[in-house]
KOLDRENPA-498323 format. One record per residue: residue number from 0; residue in one letter; x, y, z of N, C-alpha, C, CB in turn. Coordinates in steps of 0.001 Angstrom, whole numbers, m for minus. Glycine has a CB too. Layout:
BEGIN
+-----+-----+---------+---------+---------+---------+---------+---------+---------+---------+---------+---------+---------+---------+
|   n | res |     n.X |     n.Y |     n.Z |    ca.X |    ca.Y |    ca.Z |     c.X |     c.Y |     c.Z |    cb.X |    cb.Y |    cb.Z |
+-----+-----+---------+---------+---------+---------+---------+---------+---------+---------+---------+---------+---------+---------+
| NUM |   A |       X |       Y |       Z |       X |       Y |       Z |       X |       Y |       Z |       X |       Y |       Z |
...
+-----+-----+---------+---------+---------+---------+---------+---------+---------+---------+---------+---------+---------+---------+
end
This chain:
BEGIN
+-----+-----+---------+---------+---------+---------+---------+---------+---------+---------+---------+---------+---------+---------+
|   n | res |     n.X |     n.Y |     n.Z |    ca.X |    ca.Y |    ca.Z |     c.X |     c.Y |     c.Z |    cb.X |    cb.Y |    cb.Z |
+-----+-----+---------+---------+---------+---------+---------+---------+---------+---------+---------+---------+---------+---------+
|   0 |   M |   62475 |   m2133 | m224110 |   62911 |    m779 | m223880 |   63429 |    m647 | m222449 |   61768 |     213 | m224147 |
|   1 |   L |   62687 |   m1219 | m221531 |   63079 |   m1145 | m220124 |   64469 |   m1739 | m219919 |   62054 |   m1874 | m219240 |
|   2 |   A |   64694 |   m2912 | m220465 |   65993 |   m3566 | m220300 |   67103 |   m2761 | m220956 |   65957 |   m4977 | m220884 |
|   3 |   S |   66855 |   m2266 | m222164 |   67866 |   m1493 | m222877 |   68221 |    m221 | m222118 |   67378 |   m1146 | m224282 |
|   4 |   K |   67210 |     471 | m221633 |   67469 |    1720 | m220913 |   68191 |    1456 | m219592 |   66153 |    2469 | m220654 |
|   5 |   A |   68009 |     248 | m219048 |   68700 |    m128 | m217812 |   70118 |    m634 | m218079 |   67903 |   m1198 | m217072 |
|   6 |   G |   70499 |    m681 | m219359 |   71861 |   m1058 | m219704 |   72037 |   m2491 | m220185 |   72722 |    m844 | m218543 |
|   7 |   V |   70949 |   m3237 | m220335 |   71033 |   m4612 | m220822 |   71172 |   m4586 | m222342 |   69781 |   m5442 | m220390 |
|   8 |   D |   72080 |   m5382 | m222857 |   72285 |   m5471 | m224297 |   71023 |   m6039 | m224956 |   73526 |   m6352 | m224625 |
|   9 |   P |   70409 |   m5307 | m225899 |   69164 |   m5776 | m226531 |   69291 |   m7150 | m227200 |   68710 |   m4768 | m227560 |
|  10 |   E |   70440 |   m7419 | m227806 |   70619 |   m8719 | m228459 |   70628 |   m9839 | m227423 |   71927 |   m8740 | m229280 |
|  11 |   R |   71288 |   m9602 | m226311 |   71328 |  m10601 | m225234 |   69932 |  m10815 | m224655 |   72308 |  m10164 | m224117 |
|  12 |   L |   69185 |   m9736 | m224477 |   67830 |   m9853 | m223945 |   66962 |  m10705 | m224866 |   67201 |   m8460 | m223759 |
|  13 |   L |   67055 |  m10468 | m226177 |   66280 |  m11272 | m227126 |   66680 |  m12738 | m227050 |   66471 |  m10748 | m228556 |
|  14 |   D |   67970 |  m13004 | m226847 |   68423 |  m14389 | m226688 |   67752 |  m15039 | m225481 |   69957 |  m14445 | m226538 |
|  15 |   V |   67748 |  m14330 | m224373 |   67180 |  m14870 | m223136 |   65679 |  m15082 | m223278 |   67472 |  m13934 | m221956 |
|  16 |   L |   64967 |  m14076 | m223780 |   63510 |  m14179 | m223897 |   63075 |  m15231 | m224916 |   62929 |  m12833 | m224281 |
|  17 |   S |   63850 |  m15399 | m225952 |   63477 |  m16363 | m226994 |   63517 |  m17801 | m226494 |   64398 |  m16218 | m228192 |
|  18 |   G |   64257 |  m18047 | m225440 |   64388 |  m19397 | m224943 |   63328 |  m19801 | m223939 |   65709 |  m19563 | m224338 |
|  19 |   G |   62497 |  m18876 | m223485 |   61517 |  m19198 | m222458 |   60097 |  m19051 | m222940 |   61726 |  m18335 | m221265 |
|  20 |   L |   59191 |  m18937 | m221998 |   57773 |  m18799 | m222325 |   57471 |  m17516 | m223087 |   56948 |  m18842 | m221062 |
|  21 |   A |   58307 |  m16504 | m222933 |   58084 |  m15239 | m223641 |   58463 |  m15335 | m225114 |   58877 |  m14120 | m222979 |
|  22 |   G |   59170 |  m16388 | m225497 |   59573 |  m16561 | m226887 |   58356 |  m16645 | m227799 |   60437 |  m17814 | m227041 |
|  23 |   N |   58480 |  m16037 | m228964 |   57372 |  m16079 | m229916 |   57894 |  m15865 | m231325 |   56307 |  m15018 | m229569 |
|  24 |   R |   57059 |  m16130 | m232270 |   57434 |  m16041 | m233685 |   57847 |  m14625 | m234085 |   56276 |  m16503 | m234562 |
|  25 |   V |   57190 |  m13617 | m233507 |   57520 |  m12229 | m233841 |   58978 |  m11937 | m233489 |   56579 |  m11247 | m233098 |
|  26 |   M |   59411 |  m12367 | m232329 |   60800 |  m12113 | m231940 |   61769 |  m12846 | m232863 |   61035 |  m12539 | m230485 |
|  27 |   D |   61394 |  m14026 | m233310 |   62258 |  m14768 | m234230 |   62346 |  m14070 | m235581 |   61741 |  m16201 | m234412 |
|  28 |   V |   61203 |  m13693 | m236133 |   61147 |  m13122 | m237475 |   61637 |  m11673 | m237517 |   59730 |  m13195 | m238003 |
|  29 |   R |   61332 |  m10908 | m236487 |   61649 |   m9480 | m236491 |   62895 |   m9097 | m235696 |   60492 |   m8726 | m235957 |
|  30 |   R |   63589 |  m10073 | m235198 |   64781 |   m9812 | m234385 |   65719 |   m8802 | m235055 |   65533 |  m11120 | m234120 |
|  31 |   R |   66085 |   m9065 | m236293 |   67005 |   m8180 | m237019 |   66407 |   m6785 | m237183 |   67345 |   m8771 | m238397 |
|  32 |   N |   65095 |   m6719 | m237459 |   64437 |   m5421 | m237614 |   64656 |   m4578 | m236360 |   62920 |   m5600 | m237893 |
|  33 |   F |   64412 |   m5183 | m235205 |   64535 |   m4452 | m233943 |   65980 |   m4036 | m233670 |   64014 |   m5305 | m232788 |
|  34 |   L |   66910 |   m4968 | m233829 |   68298 |   m4693 | m233492 |   68962 |   m3729 | m234464 |   69073 |   m5974 | m233450 |
|  35 |   E |   68603 |   m3801 | m235736 |   69244 |   m2962 | m236757 |   68396 |   m1765 | m237170 |   69554 |   m3792 | m237976 |
|  36 |   H |   67216 |   m1654 | m236599 |   66278 |    m588 | m236987 |   66032 |    m602 | m238495 |   66819 |     795 | m236552 |
|  37 |   D |   65920 |   m1801 | m239022 |   65619 |   m1972 | m240441 |   64119 |   m2209 | m240560 |   66443 |   m3162 | m241074 |
|  38 |   F |   63402 |   m1191 | m240989 |   61950 |   m1262 | m241060 |   61458 |   m1322 | m242502 |   61333 |     m69 | m240350 |
|  39 |   T |   62268 |   m2011 | m243362 |   61848 |   m2252 | m244736 |   60530 |   m3011 | m244677 |   62937 |   m3048 | m245549 |
|  40 |   P |   59510 |   m2511 | m245361 |   58181 |   m3100 | m245178 |   58008 |   m4500 | m245741 |   57177 |   m2223 | m245794 |
|  41 |   R |   57441 |   m5340 | m244902 |   56839 |   m6604 | m245319 |   55338 |   m6413 | m245190 |   57358 |   m7836 | m244454 |
|  42 |   L |   54936 |   m5920 | m244022 |   53557 |   m5506 | m243803 |   53625 |   m4047 | m243367 |   52817 |   m6419 | m242726 |
|  43 |   Q |   53198 |   m3148 | m244250 |   53273 |   m1730 | m243925 |   52408 |   m1411 | m242712 |   52841 |    m880 | m245125 |
|  44 |   A |   52897 |    m476 | m241917 |   52181 |     m65 | m240709 |   50769 |     402 | m241043 |   52948 |    1049 | m239984 |
|  45 |   R |   50592 |    1101 | m242173 |   49244 |    1587 | m242525 |   48288 |     422 | m242787 |   49308 |    2502 | m243769 |
|  46 |   A |   48789 |    m658 | m243376 |   47940 |   m1829 | m243621 |   47617 |   m2536 | m242308 |   48628 |   m2807 | m244599 |
|  47 |   A |   48598 |   m2632 | m241427 |   48358 |   m3242 | m240114 |   47335 |   m2412 | m239336 |   49688 |   m3363 | m239308 |
|  48 |   H |   47426 |   m1085 | m239463 |   46495 |    m195 | m238771 |   45068 |    m389 | m239292 |   46929 |    1272 | m238942 |
|  49 |   K |   44944 |    m528 | m240597 |   43626 |    m776 | m241201 |   43046 |   m2083 | m240679 |   43726 |    m814 | m242747 |
|  50 |   D |   43851 |   m3127 | m240687 |   43392 |   m4440 | m240224 |   43013 |   m4410 | m238745 |   44476 |   m5494 | m240463 |
|  51 |   L |   43810 |   m3704 | m237967 |   43511 |   m3597 | m236539 |   42212 |   m2837 | m236314 |   44662 |   m2906 | m235798 |
|  52 |   G |   41946 |   m1839 | m237156 |   40691 |   m1099 | m237057 |   39490 |   m1998 | m237285 |   40673 |      44 | m238052 |
|  53 |   I |   39614 |   m2911 | m238229 |   38534 |   m3876 | m238489 |   38322 |   m4755 | m237260 |   38860 |   m4754 | m239736 |
|  54 |   A |   39410 |   m5214 | m236676 |   39304 |   m6057 | m235478 |   38669 |   m5286 | m234324 |   40693 |   m6580 | m235062 |
|  55 |   L |   39041 |   m4024 | m234159 |   38464 |   m3215 | m233078 |   36973 |   m2980 | m233275 |   39183 |   m1878 | m232982 |
|  56 |   R |   36573 |   m2681 | m234505 |   35145 |   m2488 | m234780 |   34352 |   m3769 | m234493 |   34934 |   m2053 | m236246 |
|  57 |   T |   34902 |   m4883 | m234907 |   34238 |   m6164 | m234652 |   34149 |   m6439 | m233154 |   34987 |   m7309 | m235358 |
|  58 |   A |   35216 |   m6161 | m232442 |   35213 |   m6369 | m230989 |   34154 |   m5494 | m230319 |   36605 |   m6064 | m230397 |
|  59 |   R |   34034 |   m4237 | m230765 |   33007 |   m3351 | m230198 |   31607 |   m3895 | m230469 |   33141 |   m1929 | m230778 |
|  60 |   E |   31397 |   m4327 | m231699 |   30078 |   m4864 | m232069 |   29716 |   m6091 | m231241 |   30049 |   m5219 | m233556 |
|  61 |   L |   30709 |   m6903 | m230917 |   30465 |   m8139 | m230185 |   30638 |   m7983 | m228670 |   31391 |   m9213 | m230690 |
|  62 |   G |   31036 |   m6794 | m228251 |   31232 |   m6558 | m226827 |   32416 |   m7308 | m226241 |   30000 |   m6934 | m226085 |
|  63 |   V |   33481 |   m7432 | m227030 |   34680 |   m8141 | m226581 |   35709 |   m7129 | m226083 |   35276 |   m9012 | m227728 |
|  64 |   Y |   36285 |   m7408 | m224945 |   37270 |   m6551 | m224289 |   38651 |   m6803 | m224885 |   37283 |   m6797 | m222760 |
|  65 |   V |   39219 |   m5831 | m225605 |   40533 |   m5975 | m226246 |   41399 |   m4735 | m225965 |   40371 |   m6189 | m227783 |
|  66 |   P |   41767 |   m4500 | m224707 |   42494 |   m3277 | m224367 |   43860 |   m3164 | m225034 |   42666 |   m3196 | m222886 |
|  67 |   T |   44570 |   m4238 | m225171 |   45893 |   m4175 | m225795 |   45779 |   m3826 | m227273 |   46633 |   m5508 | m225623 |
|  68 |   T |   44761 |   m4341 | m227930 |   44531 |   m4021 | m229340 |   44293 |   m2527 | m229503 |   43331 |   m4820 | m229897 |
|  69 |   A |   43539 |   m1927 | m228604 |   43272 |    m486 | m228664 |   44548 |     323 | m228472 |   42240 |     m89 | m227604 |
|  70 |   I |   45417 |    m133 | m227594 |   46685 |     570 | m227365 |   47565 |     493 | m228612 |   47431 |     m29 | m226143 |
|  71 |   V |   47671 |    m681 | m229202 |   48480 |    m837 | m230417 |   47893 |      m2 | m231552 |   48563 |   m2328 | m230834 |
|  72 |   D |   46573 |      90 | m231619 |   45919 |     932 | m232622 |   46383 |    2383 | m232472 |   44376 |     840 | m232491 |
|  73 |   Q |   46449 |    2875 | m231252 |   46901 |    4244 | m231017 |   48375 |    4413 | m231362 |   46660 |    4638 | m229564 |
|  74 |   M |   49173 |    3399 | m231099 |   50594 |    3455 | m231448 |   50783 |    3479 | m232960 |   51344 |    2261 | m230841 |
|  75 |   L |   49996 |    2688 | m233670 |   50068 |    2709 | m235138 |   49610 |    4055 | m235674 |   49212 |    1580 | m235743 |
|  76 |   A |   48608 |    4649 | m235045 |   48158 |    5987 | m235450 |   49286 |    6999 | m235256 |   46903 |    6415 | m234639 |
|  77 |   A |   50023 |    6890 | m234169 |   51149 |    7797 | m233917 |   52249 |    7603 | m234953 |   51713 |    7576 | m232506 |
|  78 |   L |   52506 |    6355 | m235310 |   53522 |    6068 | m236321 |   53125 |    6683 | m237656 |   53729 |    4548 | m236470 |
|  79 |   R |   51864 |    6534 | m238013 |   51377 |    7120 | m239263 |   51419 |    8640 | m239213 |   49954 |    6649 | m239555 |
|  80 |   A |   51055 |    9224 | m238080 |   51065 |   10689 | m237938 |   52480 |   11247 | m238082 |   50476 |   11102 | m236575 |
|  81 |   A |   53470 |   10431 | m237739 |   54864 |   10851 | m237876 |   55368 |   10671 | m239310 |   55748 |   10063 | m236910 |
|  82 |   G |   54482 |   10204 | m240192 |   54862 |   10014 | m241591 |   55519 |    8675 | m241868 |   55784 |   11105 | m242012 |
|  83 |   D |   55404 |    7735 | m240941 |   56074 |    6455 | m241079 |   55125 |    5293 | m241385 |   56833 |    6161 | m239832 |
|  84 |   G |   53957 |    5586 | m241928 |   52981 |    4547 | m242229 |   53429 |    3565 | m243288 |   51716 |    5168 | m242657 |
|  85 |   G |   54411 |    3935 | m244097 |   54917 |    3044 | m245134 |   55987 |    2087 | m244647 |   55457 |    3845 | m246259 |
|  86 |   L |   56439 |    2275 | m243412 |   57440 |    1367 | m242853 |   56788 |      74 | m242402 |   58179 |    2025 | m241680 |
|  87 |   D |   57605 |    m919 | m242132 |   57111 |   m2175 | m241595 |   56465 |   m1931 | m240236 |   58251 |   m3211 | m241483 |
|  88 |   H |   55494 |   m2755 | m239889 |   54812 |   m2561 | m238615 |   55743 |   m2749 | m237418 |   53646 |   m3516 | m238509 |
|  89 |   S |   56895 |   m3371 | m237610 |   57872 |   m3487 | m236523 |   58448 |   m2122 | m236139 |   59007 |   m4437 | m236929 |
|  90 |   A |   58193 |   m1110 | m236972 |   58630 |     254 | m236650 |   57867 |     820 | m235459 |   58450 |    1168 | m237862 |
|  91 |   L |   56921 |      67 | m234918 |   56289 |     470 | m233657 |   57358 |     712 | m232602 |   55282 |    m605 | m233171 |
|  92 |   L |   58494 |      65 | m232762 |   59622 |     301 | m231861 |   59960 |    1785 | m231802 |   60852 |    m506 | m232310 |
|  93 |   K |   59857 |    2490 | m232933 |   60159 |    3921 | m232967 |   59235 |    4716 | m232046 |   60046 |    4448 | m234393 |
|  94 |   V |   57970 |    4338 | m231976 |   57001 |    5019 | m231107 |   57401 |    4835 | m229643 |   55560 |    4475 | m231351 |
|  95 |   I |   57770 |    3605 | m229298 |   58179 |    3308 | m227923 |   59475 |    4032 | m227592 |   58348 |    1787 | m227718 |
|  96 |   E |   60409 |    4040 | m228527 |   61679 |    4743 | m228297 |   61449 |    6231 | m228080 |   62637 |    4530 | m229478 |
|  97 |   Q |   60618 |    6823 | m228907 |   60353 |    8255 | m228771 |   59707 |    8561 | m227418 |   59447 |    8744 | m229917 |
|  98 |   A |   58735 |    7767 | m227036 |   58058 |    7997 | m225755 |   58979 |    7761 | m224569 |   56840 |    7100 | m225639 |
|  99 |   S |   59995 |    6911 | m224761 |   60926 |    6568 | m223689 |   62190 |    7418 | m223705 |   61298 |    5116 | m223784 |
| 100 |   A |   62311 |    8268 | m224719 |   63532 |    9095 | m224880 |   64787 |    8212 | m224836 |   63609 |   10191 | m223763 |
| 101 |   H |   64709 |    7085 | m225570 |   65828 |    6138 | m225583 |   65730 |    5301 | m226850 |   65824 |    5225 | m224305 |
| 102 |   E |   66873 |    5096 | m227489 |   66914 |    4233 | m228664 |   67756 |    3011 | m228346 |   67479 |    4989 | m229899 |
| 103 |   I |   67225 |    1826 | m228670 |   68013 |     615 | m228404 |   69088 |     465 | m229457 |   67112 |    m643 | m228373 |
+-----+-----+---------+---------+---------+---------+---------+---------+---------+---------+---------+---------+---------+---------+
end
C-alpha cells in the first residue's frame, strides 16, 4: 500500500519483492488476486478467521506472544463486518485500502 500510494506500480513492486528475501509463496499464488482485485474464494475469509481464532486461543492458553496474528484477526473481523466474509482471504487488501484511503 505504501509503495502504491507513493506512486510505485504495484506489479513492478511485486516483481522486485518476489526476487529477494521478501519473496514468498503467498505473493506468487495471490499476485493476480491483488493486482486484479479478484477475490474469488479459495479459502473464504470467514474460514480463515475461524482458523485464526483457534490459533489465538491456543496461543493464549500456552502463553505464546503472537501480536501479528491478533492484528490479522481484527482485520478479518473488519472484512466480515463489511459483509465480505465469503470472499477469498486475500481480500484483506480491501481492509488495508479502506484504512489507507487508496486503492492499488
